[in-house]
Each structure stands twice: as C-alpha cells, then as structure tokens.
C-alpha positions in Angstrom: 68.3 -81.1 -36.8 65.7 -83.3 -35.0 67.3 -82.2 -31.7 67.0 -78.6 -32.7 63.4 -79.2 -33.7 62.8 -80.9 -30.4 64.4 -78.0 -28.6 62.4 -75.5 -30.7 59.2 -77.5 -30.0 60.0 -77.5 -26.3 60.7 -73.8 -26.5 57.5 -73.2 -28.4 55.6 -75.3 -25.9 57.3 -73.6 -23.1 56.4 -70.2 -24.6 52.9 -71.3 -25.2 52.5 -72.5 -21.6 54.0 -69.2 -20.5 51.5 -67.3 -22.6 48.7 -69.5 -21.4 49.7 -68.9 -17.8 49.9 -65.2 -18.5 46.5 -65.3 -20.1 45.2 -67.3 -17.2 46.8 -64.9 -14.7 45.5 -61.9 -16.6 42.1 -63.3 -16.7 42.2 -64.1 -13.0 43.3 -60.6 -12.1 41.1 -58.7 -14.4 38.0 -60.6 -15.6 36.9 -57.9 -18.1 35.4 -60.4 -20.6 33.3 -62.1 -17.9 30.1 -60.3 -16.9 30.3 -59.3 -13.2 27.0 -60.6 -12.1 27.8 -60.0 -8.5 28.8 -56.4 -9.1 25.7 -55.9 -11.2 23.6 -57.6 -8.5 25.2 -55.3 -6.0 24.4 -52.3 -8.1 20.8 -53.5 -8.7 20.5 -54.2 -5.0 21.9 -50.7 -4.3 19.4 -49.2 -6.8 16.6 -51.3 -5.5 17.6 -50.3 -2.0 17.7 -46.7 -2.9 14.3 -47.0 -4.6 13.0 -48.8 -1.5 14.5 -46.3 0.8 12.9 -43.5 -1.3 9.6 -45.4 -1.2 9.9 -46.0 2.5 10.8 -42.3 3.0 7.8 -41.4 0.8 5.6 -43.7 2.8 7.0 -42.3 6.0 6.5 -38.8 4.8 3.0 -39.7 3.7 2.4 -41.4 7.0 3.7 -38.4 8.8 1.6 -36.1 6.6 -1.4 -38.3 7.3 -0.6 -38.2 11.0 -0.3 -34.5 10.8 -3.6 -34.3 8.9 -5.2 -36.6 11.5 -3.8 -34.5 14.3 -4.9 -31.3 12.5 -8.4 -32.9 12.1 -8.4 -33.9 15.7 -7.4 -30.4 16.8 -10.0 -28.9 14.5 -12.6 -31.3 15.8 -11.5 -30.6 19.4 -11.7 -26.9 18.7 -15.0 -27.4 17.0 -16.3 -29.4 20.0 -14.9 -26.9 22.4 -16.6 -24.1 20.5 -19.9 -26.1 20.5 -19.5 -26.7 24.2 -18.7 -23.0 24.8 -21.7 -22.1 22.6 -24.0 -24.5 24.6 -22.7 -23.1 27.9 -23.2 -19.6 26.6 -26.7 -20.4 25.5 -27.4 -22.0 28.9 -26.0 -18.9 30.6 -28.2 -16.7 28.4 -31.2 -18.9 29.1 -30.5 -18.6 32.8 -30.2 -14.8 32.5 -33.2 -14.5 30.3 -35.3 -16.8 32.4 -36.4 -14.8 35.5 -38.9 -17.4 36.6 -36.8 -18.4 39.7 -36.4 -14.7 40.7 -40.0 -14.0 40.0 -41.0 -17.0 42.1 -38.7 -15.8 44.9 -40.3 -12.3 44.7 -43.8 -13.9 44.8 -42.8 -15.9 47.9 -41.4 -12.8 49.6 -44.8 -11.1 49.1 -47.1 -14.0 49.8 -49.5 -15.0 52.5 -50.5 -12.4 55.0 -47.8 -10.0 53.9 -50.2 -9.1 51.0 -52.7 -8.0 53.7 -50.4 -5.4 55.3 -51.3 -1.8 55.0 -48.6 0.6 53.7 -46.9 3.2 55.8 -48.7 6.5 55.8 -52.1 4.9 55.4 -54.8 6.5 57.6 -58.0 4.5 57.9 -61.2 6.0 59.4 -63.9 3.8 60.9 -67.3 4.5 62.3 -68.8 2.6 65.1 -72.5 2.0 64.7 -72.5 5.0 62.5 -71.9 7.4 65.4 -68.3 8.1 66.5 -65.0 7.7 64.6 -61.9 5.7 65.2 -58.8 6.2 63.2 -55.9 3.7 62.5 -52.7 5.5 61.4 -49.9 3.3 60.0 -46.8 5.3 61.0 -43.9 2.9 60.3 -43.0 -0.5 59.0 -40.1 -2.7 58.1 -39.7 -6.3 56.9 -41.0 -7.7 60.1 -43.1 -5.1 61.9 -45.9 -2.6 61.4 -46.5 0.3 63.8 -49.9 1.8 64.1 -51.6 4.3 66.4 -55.3 4.0 67.2 -57.1 7.2 68.0 -60.5 7.1 69.9 -61.6 10.5 71.0 -58.9 12.0 73.3 -57.1 8.7 73.9 -54.6 6.9 71.7 -52.9 3.5 71.7 -49.6 2.7 70.0 -49.3 -0.9 68.8 -46.4 -2.7 67.1 -47.5 -5.8 65.1 -45.2 -8.6 64.0 -46.7 -9.1 60.5 -45.3 -12.1 58.6 -46.4 -14.5 55.9 -48.3 -16.9 58.1 -49.5 -14.8 61.1 -49.8 -11.4 62.6 -49.5 -10.7 66.4 -49.4 -7.6 68.6 -46.0 -7.7 70.3 -45.9 -4.2 71.9 -48.6 -1.8 73.1 -48.6 1.4 75.1 -51.5 3.7 76.1 -51.4 7.4 75.4 -47.7 7.4 74.4 -45.7 10.7 74.7 -43.4 9.6 71.8 -45.3 8.5 68.6 -42.2 8.4 66.3 -40.9 5.2 64.7 -40.0 2.8 67.5 -39.5 -0.4 65.5 -35.8 -0.4 66.3 -36.1 0.3 70.0 -38.9 -1.5 71.8 -39.2 -4.4 74.2 -41.7 -7.0 73.0 -43.9 -8.5 75.7 -44.7 -12.2 76.0 -46.8 -13.9 75.0 -47.7 -11.9 71.9 -51.4 -11.3 71.2 -52.4 -13.3 68.1 -54.6 -11.5 65.6 -54.6 -14.0 62.7 -52.8 -17.2 61.8 -53.1 -19.1 58.6 -52.5 -22.4 60.4 -55.3 -21.8 62.9 -58.7 -22.5 61.6 -61.8 -23.6 63.5 -65.3 -22.6 64.7 -64.2 -19.5 66.6 -65.8 -20.8 69.9 -62.6 -20.3 71.9 -60.6 -17.3 73.1 -58.1 -17.9 70.3 -58.6 -16.3 66.9 -59.7 -18.9 64.4 -60.1 -18.4 60.7 -63.8 -19.2 60.1 -64.0 -18.1 56.5 -61.7 -17.0 53.7 -62.0 -15.8 50.1 -65.1 -13.8 51.1 -66.3 -10.7 49.4 -67.2 -8.0 51.9 -68.8 -4.6 51.3 -68.2 -1.6 53.6 -69.0 2.1 53.2 -65.5 2.7 51.7 -65.9 0.0 49.1 -66.0 -3.7 48.3 -63.1 -6.1 49.0 -62.4 -9.6 47.7 -60.3 -12.5 49.2 -61.2 -11.4 52.7 -60.2 -13.5 55.7 -62.7 -13.7 58.6 -61.4 -14.5 62.1 -63.5 -15.1 65.2 -62.9 -15.5 69.0 -65.3 -16.2 71.8 -64.8 -15.2 75.5 -67.0 -16.4 78.3 -67.2 -14.5 81.5 -67.6 -16.0 85.0 -71.4 -15.6 84.9 -71.6 -17.3 81.5 -72.0 -14.3 79.4 -70.4 -14.7 75.9 -68.7 -12.0 73.9 -68.1 -12.9 70.2 -65.8 -10.8 68.1 -65.2 -11.0 64.3 -62.5 -9.2 62.4 -62.2 -8.9 58.6 -58.9 -8.6 56.8 -58.6 -7.5 53.1 -55.5 -7.5 50.8 -53.4 -4.3 51.0 -55.6 -2.8 53.7 -55.6 -5.1 56.7 -58.6 -4.6 59.0 -61.7 -3.3 57.2 -64.4 -4.4 59.6 -65.0 -5.6 63.2 -68.1 -6.8 64.9 -68.8 -7.4 68.6 -71.8 -9.3 70.0 -72.5 -9.7 73.7 -75.4 -11.9 74.9 -77.3 -11.9 78.1 -79.6 -9.3 79.8 -77.4 -6.5 78.6 -76.7 -7.8 75.2 -75.6 -5.4 72.4 -74.1 -5.4 68.9 -71.3 -3.1 67.9 -70.0 -2.7 64.3 -66.9 -0.9 63.2 -66.6 -0.4 59.5 -64.2 1.4 57.2 -65.5 4.6 55.8 -62.4 6.5 54.5 -58.8 5.9 53.6 -56.2 8.6 53.1 -52.4 8.6 52.6 
C-alpha cells in the first residue's frame, strides 16, 4: 500500500513536473500574460517615428513653401526693381528727348560769331558815295563756307568770293568784269594768300595794313536805318612818299558791310564815305 502510494506520489510528482514543464514551455513560447514592452516600445517608436516623419515632412513642406515664397518675393522684387529701372531709364530717355538744350546749343554755335553778319542770298544793297554816285553789292550765291557777291560801279563789275566763317571773313577769289556771273562756288580756284576783311582774333589800333577790330558793339546810323552790335575795322597804308590812307569798314548783323570811309592825308587829301541807302531782295 505504501509502495503504491509512493508510486502514486512519484507519478503525481512526475505529472506535476511534466505540467510545470509544459507550463514553462508554453509560457516561453507564447508569453501572452506578460506585457510585451519591447513590442509596445517598437510600436510607440514606430508611431513616434511616423509622427516625427510627418512633422519633418510638414517642416520640409513648410520650408519648401517658405523658400518658394522667398523665391517668389525675390522674383517679384527683382521684377519690381527691373520695372523701376526700366521706368527710370524711360524717364531719362524722355528727359533727353524733351530737353533740346544740347541741340539748341549746337544750333546756336553753328550760327554764331561772324556767321550772324553774313547777308542772305538775293540781297541787293545800294550805297551812295559822298551822296553822288551809286555802288551796288549783289549777293548771288552762298553755301556753308562761301558767299559770292558782285559789285557794280558804273559800267564795271567785280565778282568776289568770300570765305565767311565764324571767326573771320576773307576774299579768296576775285575777277574783274566777269563774263559768267552764275554761281561759281563749286568751281573756282582760290588765290593765296586770301585778303582778310575781318577777324575776331585780330584787334588793335588799325595803324597797320592789316584789318584790326578797333570797336565793337557800336550803334551806327546810315540813310537806310540804324544798326546795333556793329563791328568797326580799320587799316592804314603808307605810300613811299609818306602819305597815309586810312580805311574803316562797318559790319552789321544780317547785313554785312553797311558803311565804309576812306581818308587820305597830304596836299591832295580827301574824304570819301560810302553808306547804305537801300536794300532789296
């Protein structure tokens, strides 16, 4: 009986150990009753990572959006700056177009100095010498450099070509009683040296054979009318016997020569005066 009980006890113990082992094995293979902290941690980590990724993506998207906004702003600013620059350039261009001061200045320079004293083509000036006989000056042609005139005194005539610039005027060609009195400005042979009539750079007392400006800005009255801003030039020639001949010419704006005087001293001295009496075109 005791043996049987011992055997039964051994069997029970053995069965209990077997069940314990099974329980242990079962718990080791499938730990359902034990909370899986690692798996939960992994899931939390996964969720946190997903949230983090979403946050990073959101931040990235926000950053990209901000960059796009900045780029858009920069482009807008660039376009605005470009428009402002184009507007300034346009305004400058308009100012340059609307400001004719430089062109006006150039035009004034082109018609300055002695050019303002040139007579126009077609002008016929009639003078009287000492109130007796007449002399006519006909301006028959002109261009940018030259003026052609024909002087008539009685039955004789003289064709002269004058180089008339801003600073001086000189006779460069002359022929007595010409057969051809047409425009010869493009086909003449200038003689040297030219005969100076007036030069703005030559001022003096007028005691030499050269024409000196002895006065300027004068107001001169002749039978035809009164002229302002007149230049007065003078030359003096002395003969071998010491006799002096003094000549004075008077030039007015837009008319040229308006008066001329000649004085000769000595035993046969005399005074001659040529003055403008009539102008026709």
